[in-house]
C-alpha positions, 0 to 999 in steps of 0.5 A, a space after each residue: 452647910 457642911 462643915 470641913 473637918 480632918 480625916 486621917 488616911 492610910 497611904 502605903 508607901 514602897 520605894 525601889 532603887 535602880 541598880 544602874 543609876 541608884 535612883 529612887 523610885 516611890 510609890 504611894 497608895 491610898 488604903 480603901 481606895 486602890 485606884 488612887 495611886 501617885 509615883 514620884 522620885 522622892 518620898 516627900 513628893 510622892 506624899 504631897 501629890 497623894 495629898 493632893 489626890 485626897 483633897 481632890 476626891 473629898 472635894 467633889 465627892 460625898 458618902 451617903 446611905 441608901 436603904 433599899 428593899 432586900 433582894 428576895 433570894 430563891 433557888 429553884 423556888 426554894 427558899 432553903 438557905 443551903 439549896 440558895 448557896 448551891 448545896 441542893 445535894 447535902 447527904 445525911 444533912 438533907 433535913 437538918 435545918 441546922 446544917 449550917 450552924 456547924 460551919 459557924 462553929 468551925 470558923 468560931 473555933 478557927 478564930 480562937 487560934 488565930 492572932 487577935 482572934 477571941 
């Protein structure tokens, strides 16, 4: 038996005003579900419509977790990680097993300088 619970959803709401009639047009998009979009002539109406769409989706959906074997990735019979990614010819780093580590280090250093980074 499944118990109903409440979930918080984030909705992007935008509106435009036509220049001729000064009429407002509202659009709501359910974030994470870009196929769920509603349009209306008022903010309240578009919110009611998007809530109805969420209710319909939840009533007819379920979330499952599946476990399956991982795909074995090889490139031309090689299990070399860089060759698999298309970096078969990597010059002086060809025989360096830690060649990818430099890219991880660069990304970590870049992320430290981003707003909200480490």
